[in-house]
C-alpha positions in Angstrom: 0.0 0.0 0.0 1.4 3.3 -0.9 1.6 6.1 1.6 0.3 9.6 0.8 2.4 12.4 0.8 0.7 13.8 4.0 1.6 10.7 5.9 5.1 10.9 4.5 5.7 14.4 5.5 4.3 13.7 8.9 6.9 10.8 9.4 9.7 13.1 8.3 8.5 15.8 10.6 8.5 13.3 13.5 11.8 12.1 12.7 13.2 15.6 12.6 11.6 16.5 16.0 13.2 13.4 17.5 16.7 14.2 16.0 16.4 17.7 17.3 15.5 16.7 20.8 18.3 14.2 21.0 20.9 16.7 19.6 20.4 18.8 22.7 22.3 16.2 24.7 26.2 16.9 24.6 27.7 14.2 27.1 31.1 13.7 25.8 32.5 15.0 29.2 29.8 13.4 31.4 29.8 12.4 34.2 31.9 15.2 35.7 32.5 17.1 38.8 31.2 20.6 38.8 31.5 23.5 41.4 28.9 25.8 42.2 29.8 29.4 41.4 26.9 31.4 42.8 24.9 31.3 46.2 21.4 29.7 46.5 20.8 28.3 43.2 17.8 26.2 42.6 17.9 22.8 41.7 14.8 22.1 39.7 12.5 18.9 38.6 13.1 19.9 34.9 15.2 21.8 32.5 13.0 25.0 32.5 13.0 28.0 34.9 9.2 27.4 35.5 9.6 23.8 36.9 9.3 23.3 40.7 12.3 23.9 42.8 13.8 20.7 44.8 16.4 22.3 46.9 19.0 24.9 46.5 22.6 24.7 46.6 25.4 27.0 47.8 28.6 28.7 46.2 31.5 26.4 46.6 29.4 23.2 46.6 30.3 20.3 44.3 27.8 18.3 42.2 28.0 15.3 39.8 26.8 16.4 36.4 25.4 13.3 34.5 24.0 15.0 31.3 24.0 18.4 29.5 20.9 19.4 27.7 21.1 22.8 25.9 21.6 25.3 28.8 21.0 22.8 31.6 22.8 20.2 33.6 21.1 17.2 34.9 22.8 16.5 38.1 22.8 13.9 40.8 20.6 15.2 43.9 22.7 16.8 46.8 22.5 15.1 50.1 20.3 17.9 51.4 17.7 17.4 48.8 14.3 15.9 49.8 13.5 12.5 48.6 10.4 10.2 49.7 9.5 6.6 49.3 6.3 5.0 50.6 6.7 2.6 53.3 4.6 -0.1 51.8 7.4 -0.5 48.9 10.4 -1.0 51.3 11.3 -3.4 54.0 12.9 -1.7 56.9 16.0 -3.5 58.0 16.9 -1.4 61.2 16.3 2.2 62.1 18.4 3.7 59.4 18.3 1.3 56.3 15.6 -0.4 54.1 15.5 -2.6 51.1 13.1 -1.8 48.0 10.8 -4.7 47.5 9.7 -4.0 43.9 11.2 -2.6 40.7 10.5 0.9 39.4 9.7 2.3 42.9 9.2 5.9 42.4 11.2 8.5 44.6 9.1 11.7 45.1 9.7 15.1 46.1 7.1 15.3 48.9 5.3 12.4 50.8 2.3 12.2 48.6 1.4 10.3 45.4 1.0 13.6 43.3 4.4 15.0 44.0 7.0 15.0 41.2 9.1 12.0 40.8 12.8 12.5 41.2 14.0 8.9 40.2 13.1 5.2 40.5 14.5 2.3 42.5 14.9 -1.2 41.8 14.2 -4.4 43.8 16.8 -5.0 46.6 18.1 -1.6 46.3 19.2 -0.4 49.7 18.2 3.1 51.0 18.9 5.3 53.9 16.2 6.3 56.1 16.4 9.7 57.7 13.1 9.7 59.3 9.6 8.6 59.1 6.8 10.8 57.9 3.3 9.0 58.0 3.4 6.4 55.8 6.4 7.6 54.0 10.2 7.2 54.6 12.2 10.4 53.9 15.5 9.0 52.7 18.8 10.2 51.5 18.7 10.8 47.7 19.8 7.7 45.8 22.4 7.5 42.8 19.6 7.7 40.1 17.5 10.7 41.9 18.5 13.7 39.7 17.5 17.4 39.1 18.4 20.3 36.8 20.6 23.3 37.2 21.4 26.0 34.9 24.8 25.7 33.2 25.8 29.4 34.0 26.1 28.6 37.7 28.4 25.5 37.5 32.0 25.4 36.7 33.8 22.2 35.4 36.4 21.4 38.0 39.0 19.8 35.9 42.8 20.0 34.8 43.1 21.4 31.3 42.1 19.1 28.5 41.2 16.3 30.9 37.9 15.0 31.7 36.3 17.0 34.7 35.4 13.6 36.6 39.2 12.9 36.9 39.8 16.1 39.1 41.7 15.3 42.2 40.9 16.3 45.7 44.2 18.2 45.8 43.7 20.3 42.9 40.1 21.2 44.0 41.2 22.0 47.7 43.9 24.4 46.2 41.4 26.1 44.0 39.3 26.7 47.1 42.0 28.0 49.2 43.9 30.3 46.8 40.6 31.8 45.0 40.3 32.6 41.3 43.2 34.7 40.6 45.5 31.7 39.8 44.3 29.1 37.3 44.1 25.5 37.8 46.4 24.8 35.2 49.2 26.8 36.7 48.6 25.2 40.0 49.2 21.9 38.5 52.5 23.1 37.2 54.0 23.7 40.7 56.4 21.1 42.3 54.8 18.3 43.8 55.7 17.3 47.4 58.3 14.6 47.7 55.6 12.0 49.0 53.7 12.2 45.7 56.3 10.7 43.9 55.5 7.3 45.4 53.7 4.9 43.2 49.8 5.4 44.1 47.5 2.7 45.3 44.6 2.2 43.3 41.2 0.9 44.7 37.8 0.3 42.8 34.6 -0.1 44.8 31.6 1.8 46.2 32.3 4.9 48.2 30.3 5.3 51.6 30.3 7.7 54.5 32.0 6.2 57.7 29.8 5.0 60.5 30.5 7.1 63.9 32.9 4.1 64.6 35.4 5.2 62.3 34.9 8.9 61.9 37.9 9.6 64.3 40.1 7.9 61.5 38.6 9.0 58.4 35.3 10.5 56.9 34.5 7.8 54.2 35.4 4.4 53.3 35.4 2.2 50.0 34.0 -1.2 49.7 35.5 -3.5 47.0 33.4 -6.2 45.1 35.2 -8.8 47.4 33.9 -6.8 50.6 37.3 -5.4 51.4 37.1 -2.1 53.3 39.6 0.8 53.1 39.1 4.1 55.2 39.7 7.2 53.2 41.1 10.4 54.5 40.5 13.5 52.5 38.4 16.7 52.1 35.0 15.4 53.5 32.9 17.9 51.5 34.7 16.7 48.4 34.2 13.0 49.2 30.6 13.6 50.1 29.9 14.1 46.6 30.8 10.6 45.5 28.6 8.8 48.3 27.3 5.5 47.1 29.0 5.7 43.5 31.4 3.1 42.0 34.6 4.8 41.7 38.3 4.5 41.3 40.4 6.0 44.1 44.2 6.7 44.0 46.1 7.3 47.0 48.6 6.1 49.5 48.5 4.0 52.5 49.4 6.1 55.5 52.5 4.3 56.7 52.1 4.7 60.4 48.5 3.5 60.6 48.2 0.9 63.1 44.2 0.2 62.9 42.5 -2.9 61.5 41.4 -1.2 58.3 44.1 0.2 56.0 43.8 4.0 55.9 44.3 5.7 52.6 45.4 9.3 51.9 43.0 10.2 48.8 44.7 11.8 45.9 42.3 11.3 43.0 38.8 9.8 42.3 37.1 8.8 39.2 33.6 8.0 38.7 33.0 4.7 37.0 29.2 4.6 36.6 
């Protein structure tokens, strides 16, 4: 059966619209670590200024940028963002964690079924419970809960010609301390401390905040696929950005550490997924 010219034109129009929409995404450098450069910036539910505000971020905070869409970045929600899951869809393990019971469980902005969806969870995902509100759990934002922020408020924190997700903690910390008058490229040309000449140790695993038991030693830990645990020392604010992400960490074991778990001085982090 031959298609009419009108139908053919409609097909071509739809293909053009799809192509135009897809071309809005530019993900060559994603994911990467971005630094907020203005204060009290809105994180929104969609890539428009009319969409609902999820939370605000402050100048100097770091966010993980997942996608770029025209003038907007899709980011992983910061720890302060509100996120709720209905209690019937999760099995509480203790006062602080629960296991998701079904696939495609909605994470919502507020504790009701009509509020915006921020992400979805899968069966057996573990969530961190902050408190209970009626029939809902207020949870720490999971990896796949996202919001949008305008690009003009985010600076890519990277070494020149390197993917921003590979920016080291040392580089970002120096940038914070010394201010904008000196470029990051100039900083990286400075002589490195003698200890940095040691061959770094590389660990791959999931980065998590430490429990109270370990906070005196380190603020975070990395758990490998074979369940080995390494404690991480470094800038707590920087490390918080990677909570619950699978990462590759480079650093050195602190030689005089006499604790049960190896303590690593963090030098560099790369997001793997």
